[in-house]
N, C-alpha and C positions, 0 to 999 in steps of 0.2 A: 498782237500782230498776226494777220492771217498767213496761211502757208505760202501764198505767192509773194507777199511782201517779205517774208522771211527768206525765201529763196533769192529775191532780188538783192537784199542786203548782203547775203553771203557772196553773191557774184561781185558786188561792188568792193567788198573787203578783199576778196581773193585777187581782184585785178589791181587794187591799189596798195596792198601791204608792202610789196617789194619796192615801191617808189621811194620809201622813206630811208633807203640805205644811205648811211653817211660815211661809213668807213668799212673797208673790206679786211676784217681780221677773222681768223677761224674761231668757231665755237668748239670748246673742248669736248671731245667725245666721251660719253659715259663709259666707265671702266667696269664692265661686268666681269664675273669670275671666269668666264670662258674667253676673255680677250686680254691682250696685253700689247703695249707698245715696245718696239725694238729700238733701244737707244733714244727713246722719246721722239723719233721721227718716223715718217711713213705711216702706212695703213696698219690698223690693228691686225695682230696675228691671232687666229682663232684656234682654240684647243677643242678637239673632238674626241669622242670615245667610241668611234666606229669599230676599232679593233679591240674593244674592251679594256683599253688602257688610255689614259689621257696623253694625247700626242698633238703636235702642231698639225693642222690640216695640211700644211705644206709637205709634211713627211709621210703622209699615209698614201700608199699606192692604190688608191681607190678614187673613183670620181665621186666627189662629195660637194654638195652645196649646203652651207650652214647659215643659220639665221639667229642673231641674238634678239633678245626682247626689244632692245632699242630699235633695231631695224624693222621688226614686225610692227611696232607702234608707229614709227615714222611713216611707213607705207600703208598703214591701215589694214594689215593682214590679220584676220581674226579666225581663219580656218584653212582647210586644205586647199581651197580654190586659189587663194592668194599665193600659197607656197608653190603650187603647180605653175602659175603664170610667171614666176620668177626663177624657175629652175630649168636649165636647158635640157631638151629631150623629154619633157614631161608634159602631158595634157591631162586635164580633168574632164571626165564624162559625168555631167551633172544633170540628173533628172529632177531632183528635189533635194532640199536639205535632208540629210540622213539616207539618201539613196543616190550614191555616187561611187565612182571607181576611178582609179588612177592608172594611166598607161605610161610606161617608161620604155624608151628606146623602141617604140613601135610594137612591143610584144602584147598584142591584143587583136583578136579577130573582129570584134565588133564594138568594143567599148562597154559592153554590158555584162558579158560572161555569166549569163544566167545559169544558176545551178553549179557553177564552177568555183574553185578556190581562186582568190585574187592572184594576179601576177605581180602586184606590188603590195606588200604588207604594210599597214599603218600600225605603229606601236605607240602606246602611251606608257612610257617607261619600259617595263619588260612584258607588258600584256599586249598581245596582238588583238586589235579591234576589228579588223576585217575578217569576214567569214566567207560567204559565197555571194555571187554577183546579184542575186535577186532577193537579198535579205536587207534588213535595216542595219545601216552602218553609221554609228555615231560620228559626227564631225566635231571633235571636242574643241572647247574654247581655248584660244591661244593667248591667255593673259597670265603674266607672271611665270612664264616658263624660263627654265635655265637656257634652253637652246633647242632649235629644231635642226635636225640633220637629215638630208636626203641623200641616200647612198644609191648610186646608179650601177647597174650590172648585177649579176646574181650574187646574193649574199647568203647562200645556203649553208656555208661552212659555219658561220657564227650565229645566223638567225633562222635557219631551218626552212622548211617547206613554205611555199607561198611567196617567198622573196625571189621568185623566178627571175625577175628583171630589176628588182630594186627593193629598198626598204625605206620607209619614212618614219623617223624616230622623233617623238615629242617627249622631251625630258623636262620634268617638273623641277621647280626650284626648291632647294632645301632651306630650312631655317638658318638665319644668321645667329650664332650663339653669343655675339658680342655687342649688339646694339639693338635698341628699339627702333622699329621702322614701320612706316605705313605709307600707302600710296593709293590714289584713286585715278581712274581713267574713265572719262565719259566721252561719248561720241554721239552727236545728234546730227542727222542728215535729212535731206529732203530731195525727193525725186519728182520734179515738176510735172512730167508727162503723166504720172500716175497719181499725183496728189498724195504721195506716200511719205510718211515720216519714219525715220529709222532711229531707234534709241538703243544705245549700248551703255551699260553701267558696270564698272568693275572696281573692286576694292581689295586691298591686302593689308594685313596687320601682322607684324613679326615681333615677337616678344621673347627675349632670352630669360628663362626662368631661373637658371643658374649659370652664371658667366662661364663660358668655355665648356659647359657640361650639358646643359639642357635648354632647349628652345622649342617654340611652337610658331608655325606660320599658317595663317588662315586666309583663304581667298574666297571671295564671293562674286558672282556675276549675274546679270540679268539683261536679256535682249528682247526687245519687242520691235520687230522690223516689218512695217507694212509691205505687202507684196506689190508687184507691178504687173500682174497678169489677171485679166478679168475672165471669170468662168461664165460663159453665156448659158450653159446648161443648168447650173445651180443658181444663177443670177447674182453671184457674189463678186463684187468689185475687189481688186487686189487680193484675190483668193489665196495666193501663195504666201500669205503672211507667216512669219516665224515668231513663235514664243519659246524662249529658251532661258532656263535659269538653273542655278546650281552653285556648287562650291566644293572646296576641298580643304582639308586640314592635314598638316604634316607635323609630326613630333620627331625631333632629332635628339638623341641621347648619346653623349660621348663620355662614358665613365672613365676611360683612359685614353692616352694618346693613340693607342693601337686599335681600340674597339669603338665602333659606332653602331647604333641601332636606329633605324628610320622607319616610322610607321606613317602610313598615309591612308586616308579615307576620302573618297570622291563621290559626289552625286550630281547627276545632270539630268534634267527633264527637258527634252527637246521635242517640240510639238509644231511642226509645219502644218498649216491649216489646209494645204492642198499642194499638189505637184506644180512644177514650174514649166512643164511642157505645153507648147502652144500649137495651134493649127493656123498657119499663115493665111490660108484662104478665108478664114473667118474675119480677118481684119487685124489691126495692130494690137499685139499683146493679148490675143484672145485664145481661149481653150474651151473645150466642150467635154463635160461629163455630166451624168445625172446625179452623181454624188461626189463629194471631195475625195481625191486620192490621198490617202494618209500613209505617212512613213514616220511614225512616232517612236520615240525611244526614251525609256526611263532607265538610266544606267547607274550602277553602283560599281565602284572599284575599290578594293582594299589591297594594300601591299605592306609587307614587312621585309625589310632588307637589313641584313647583318653583314658588316664589313670588319674584317680583322687584318691588320697589317703585320705580317711576319717580317723578319729581317730580309728574307729572300723572296717573298711573294706576297700577293694581296689576295685574300679569300673573300668571296662574295656569295651570300646565299639570299636569293630573292624569291619570295613566295607571294603570288598574286591570286586574287579571287575576283572574278567579274560576274555581275548579274545584270542582264539586260532584258527588259520587258518591252516588246515592240509590236506595233500594228502595221500590217502591210495590206491595206484595203485599196483595191483598184477597180475602176470601171473598165471592164474588158469588152465592152460592146463593139469596139472596133474590129474584133475578130470576125464579125459577120456584117461589117459595114453599117453598124447601128441598126440592123434589121430587127434585133430582139435584145432584151435586157440580159446582161451577163456580168454579174458583179462577184468579185472575189473578196473574201474576208479572211485574212490570215492573222492569227494571234500567235506570236512566237515568244518563247522564253529561252534564253541562252545562259547557261551557267558554265563558267570556264575557270579552271584551276591551272596555274602555271607554277612550276618549281624549277628554278635554274640555280645550279651551284657551279661556280667557276673559280679557278685558281690561276692567277696571272703573275708571272715572274717579274721581279724588279729588273729594270734595264741595266745593262752592264755586262761585260764579257762578250763571248762569241755567240751565245745563244739567248734568245728571248722566246718564251713559250706561253701558251694559254691552253688549259684543258678544262673540260666541264661536262656536266650532264644536264639534260633538259627533259622535262616531263610536262605534257599538256593533256588535260582531260576536259572534254566539252560535252555537256548534255544539252540537247535541244528538244524542247516541247513545241509542237506545231499543231494548232487546231485550225484546219482549213475547211471552209465551206464556200460553195458557189451557189448563187441565188438569182432568181428572176425577181420580178416585182408582183405583188398581189394584184395591182391594177392590170398589168399585162395578162396575167393568167386568167383573170375574170373576163377580160375583153375577148380573149381567144379561146375560151371554153376549155381550158386545161385545168383539171382538178386533181386532187390526191396528194398534193404537196403540203408540207407544213405551212402554217399561217404566214411565216416570213418569206415564203417562196424558195426555200432552200431545196435544191435538186441534187446536190452532192455534198457529202460530209465525210471528213477523214481526220482522225487524230493520231499523231505518231509521236513516238519518243525515240530519239536516236542518241547513241552514246559512242564517242570516238576518243581515241587517245593517240598521242605521239610520244614516243620514247627515243631519245637520241643521246649519243655521246659525241663530243666534238673536240677538236684540238688544232692549234696552229703552232708552227715552229719557224722561227726566224734564225738563220745562220748568217752571221756577219763574216763573210769570206775575207773581206778587208775592211778598212775603216770607211770605205766609200761604196762597196759592193755587198749587197745582201741578197740571200735567197729565202723565199717564204714558201712553205707548204702547209696546206690545211686539209682536213678531212672531217666529214660529219657522216655518221651512219645512223639511220633512223628506222624505226619500226612503227607501223600504223595498223589500226584495226577499227572497224565500225560495226555496231549492232543497231538494228532498227526494229522497233516493236510498233505494230500498227493495231489500234483498237478497232472493234467492229464499227462499220460505218454503212453508208448506202450510196448508191448511184441511181441514175434514171435515164430515160430516153428523152429528156427535155429538148435537146437540140433537134432530134428527129421529129418530134411532135411540132415544135415551133416552126421549123423550116418547112415541114411538110403540110402545115395547116391542119393538123389532126386535132379535132375537138373531142376529147375523151378523157376519162380518168387516167392519170399517169401513175404507173406502179413504181414503187421504190424497191430497187434490187439490193438486198443486203450484201455488204462486202465483209468477208470473215476477218477475224483477228489473225495476225501472223507475227512471227518473230524470225528475223533473218540475221545471222552472224556472218558477215562477209569475211572472206579469207584475209589473214594478215598479209600485209605488204611490207617489203623492206626496200630501202633505197639508200644510196650513198651519194654525197656530193663532195667535190674536192676543188682545190685551187692550187696553182703554182705561180710564183711571181719572182721576178728579178728586179731589184731596185738599185739604181746607181745615183749616188749623191756626191758629185765632184766638189760641191761647196755647201755651206749652210743654207744658201739661197737657191739651190737648184736641185730638183729631184726628177729623175727619169725612171720609168718603170714599164715592164711588160708583164701581162697577166693572162693566164688562162683559167677560167672558173666555170663551174657548172651549177645548174639549178634545176628544180623540178617542182611539180605539184603532186599532192597525194591523189590516189584513185578517187573517183566519184561514182556513186551508186545511185541509179535513178529510182526515185520514190515510186514511180508507176511502172517499173520493169514488168514486162509480160502483159501489160494491159492492151486490149484491143479497142480500136476506135468504135464508138457508138454511132458515129456519123457514117463511116464507111468501113465495115468489118474486114474488108480485103486490104486495107491500108497497112502500113508498117506496124509490126508489133514492137513496143518499146523495148530496147535492149537492156541488158543488166547495168551497164554503166561505161565509164571511160577509165582506162588505165593511166598511170603516170605518164606525163610527157617529159621530154628531155631537152635541155638547152645547154649549149656550150658557148661561152663568150670569150673572144680573143681581143685583147685590148692593149694598146700602148698609150702612154701618157707622159706629159711634162708638166711640172709645177715649178714656177720660178718667181723670184722677187729681185727687182733691179732698182737702181736710183735710190739707194738707201731705203728701200721698202716702199717707195712711192708708186711703183708699178708692179702689179702682180698678174700672173697669167696661169691658168690651169687649162690644159689642152688634152683632149683624148680622142683617139680613133678606135673604132671597134668593128668587129664582125661577129654576128651571132648566128649560130646554126641551131634551129629549133625543129626537133623531130617529134613525130607522134603527137601532134597538137591535140590538146583537149579543146573541143568546140561544143557550143550549144546549137542543137538543131531543133527543128519543129516538125511534127507530123503534119502532113499537108491538110488532111480532112478536118481536124479539130484544133490544130495549132498547139497540141500538147508538147511541152518542152522535154528534151532529154539530152543527156550528155553522151558524146562518143569521141572517137579519135580519128584524125585524118592525117595524111602524109607529112609534109615538111614545109618550112618557111625559112627565110633568112632576113636578117636586118643588118644593115651596115650604115655607119654614120660617123660624123665628126661633132665634137662638142667643144665649146670654148667659153671660158669665163675670164674676162680681162677687167681689171680695175686700175684706174690711174688717178693720182693726186698731182696734177700739174703745178698747182700753187696751193699754199696753205689755205685750207677752208673749202676748196673745190674738189669734189670727188666725182669722177665719171666712171661708168661701168657698162660692160656689154656682156650679156649671156646669150649664146646662140647655139643652135643645133641644126645640122643637116642630116636627114635620115631617109633611107630607102628600105622599106620593109614590105615583103611580098611573099606570096605562096610560090613554092618551087617544085613541089612534087605531089601528085594526086593520082590515085587510081580512078577508073571510071565510076566505080561504086561510091568511092569517097566524094567525088564531084557531085554525084546525084543526090546523095543524102544531105550534103552540106550546102550545096549551091555555090561552092567555090570553083574557081578555075585557075589553072596555072598562070602565074604572073599577076594575079589579083593583088592589089595593094591592101595591106593591113590598115587598121584604124589608127593611123598616125600621120601627122603632117610631114611633108618633105622639108619645110623650113619653119622654124619656131625660135623665138628669142625675145629679149627685152634690152632696151637701152635706157639707162637711168643716170641720174645725177643729183647731187646735193651740194649746196653752197651755204657756207656759214659766214656771217657778217655781223656788224653791230648797227643798231638803230639809234639815232640821236647820240651816238658816241659812247653809250653805256649799256644798252639793252642788247643781249645776244639775239640775233635773228637768223633765220635759215629759210631756204626754199629748196624744193626738190621736184623731180619729175620722173615718170616712168612711161616709156613707149613700149607697149607689148604687142608682139605680132605672132599670130598663129596661122599657118597655111591651111588650105582646104584639105580634107581627107574623107575617104568613104567610110561609112559605118555599115558593116555587114558585107556579105558576098553578093556578086552581081546576079546570080541565078536563083530560081525558086527551088528550095529543098524538095527532093522527091521527084522532080521532073527534069531530066537531063537536058541542059541547053536552053531552058525556058527563062527569059529574063524576069527578074523579080520586080514586081511593082513597088516593093518597099525599098529598093536600092536607091540611095541618095548620098549626097555629100554635104559636109558642113561648109560654111563660108570661109573664105580667107579674110581675116580681119585684123585691124590694128586699133589698139586702145591707147588713149592718152589720159594720164592721171597727173595732177599737180597738187603740191602742198606748199604752204608758206606759213610761217609762224614766228613766235618770239617767246623768250623765257623771261618772266617777271618774278624774280626771286625764286620761289619754289614751285611756281606754276608755269607750265608751258601750254600755250594756246596755238593750235594749228588749224588753219582753214584749208579745206581740200576740195578738189573737184575730181570725180571719177567718170570715166567714159565721156570726156568733154566733147567728143564729136557726136555724141548721142547715137552711137551705132546700134543697129538692131540685128547684128550679125548672128547667124545660126551657128552655135558652138557644138551641138550634139544632135544626132538624129537617132531616134529609137529604132532598132532593127526589126521589131516584131509588129505584127498586125493587131496584137491585143488591144493597144490603146489607139484611140482616134487622134488624140493630140500627141505628136511624136517629136516635136522640135523644141530644143532649148535655145534661148536667146540671151544676149548680154543684158545685164541690168541697165536700164536707161540712165541718161545723165543724172548724176547725183552730186549735190553739194553738201558740205557738212562742216562741223566744228568739233575738234577734239580738244579736251582739256585734261591735262595730266598734272598731278600735284604730288609732291613728296611732303608728307605731313610731319 
């Protein structure tokens, strides 16, 4: 069957499967370990560990959206992008697989945050995956996970720096010590406009080696997803193809009822073949580079977690080691409007060690408490070179460079650490009223060692038409130990629970990012020596979040609502700026901003088998205070909107029924809406009041996804359609002139079939 015929058959099946409904009875929901029924009626209650203890999501005075594996599978969510579209107040800025960032509650100046610590940290278990905004960031596979939790608002007390506006936690599933289990999940899709096939294969095997004592769980996955963007410069169709494979193994040993030891090893090789950014003026789904932009990641993660249950508290020691080897290769010819070749080749290796030890009291009595220590050490090796092409050099009579055209070379090793102590105390004033206080105090330091390298006047020669030998100017080795920095974050909260089904809370919490030091501090522009000298770096910014919320369950649990209103005061913003003459990036601080908004999550089960839900957020985030100098260097203006939509949300539903009287069937839909927002500041950095030619907005767009399927014994088949309106909406605009193709678009209309089997 050719690809078009395959797509046509999927369309026919998707349109006709629901017509076979014979009886409307609910399909029993899968009972994961993180969910439970209340008196066998109503919607599942989800247990989360956002406070480092297992609690009903209903009882936690934090804005949290949680996803079970069943929900991820049903909606076809395989990575961070799907999570962002289903979480109120969150948008994903997606340049390519492995080159993305998450914005929560409007706390982002341009969605890229180049050179800066992320404002929303992504965790895989206890290891933070996100580093800085222009590095490779693994988007891990979401198969056979225990749960995904998205915590909105500052989470600095329990999760540290980088969780300035939120934290996304991906929690892997532990072995079942009592039964042999195995499952597979396949997903084959087709994108007609691109003639692209999407293949996803996942498998899991769980084996108890000693009943109730020792077990192992092994997961493997492979993805080969044809791209949907054509690169007219390299001549490659569907150039942004993704190849991703890997797996993880987890061993759980429980020698006693009180003690458990969990060991995990994970490997993932993620290799996007090109970036996903396009140039609309070139035509539909077209981009231009003379080489593929690569953001590849080979990642290893190892974790050992020891849990011990005292009569009065639970002790956890989690030790993680992460090793990531990535390429960040980008055609930067857009810097000079494609007038000359300018290619960046970065090879980075990140080694991260995290040790967290925490003690969590058992619930009961007037006080609940959590205390702990946290240590992170990260080493980064970065080999950076910038190059022209031999053909261009020969044509323009520029000689003296190495054979590969390299005109700049730099190798650096940086070492940083974070050491913190943290604690939270809950005082139950009465049976219904509780006060919570939390504090985290951290210390940070960075050392950067730079090896001898070289620079040259390539740009001056090329732009000036100079035909002559080009001298290489050596750059000396250096070692810089930046001063230690110390910072504290805190939170205070009041919680009122008049009944088991209603929680009201008011919270004040703070967050921050660690200082950032510019790799090219002190450097002078080779294009215009009178231009800005790159400053040392940016100090920590400060954020205070004021929030009130309500969480309720009514009608025997058939209606749930989580509502929150917040006001955020963000001071001393860390921002990425660019030197005008040569677009060299650097980090600095500017004035202040505010973000205020409303978030709502409402789920209703009006009749058995039918579940409807609405996630929505209204946000207003803008710059509120700037000096003239800050406005000039950043291009910001007072009142400028930050990189976040005013309105964003999703409306979804699922319906369970029986086909032909015996076969469980189901159908579901998601309508996802994201409003337009600016990416970057309106003026040109370095020139006060001059409008920026790069300033632009994303599109306001609405996506429609459908699923329908049935369960045949142990096999569930699901037909789906994504982006059924075939939108080409622009979801992200790159804020810099480096790249010629600056716009990200929605993946075109895609049909597919998912098969899930419990073996």
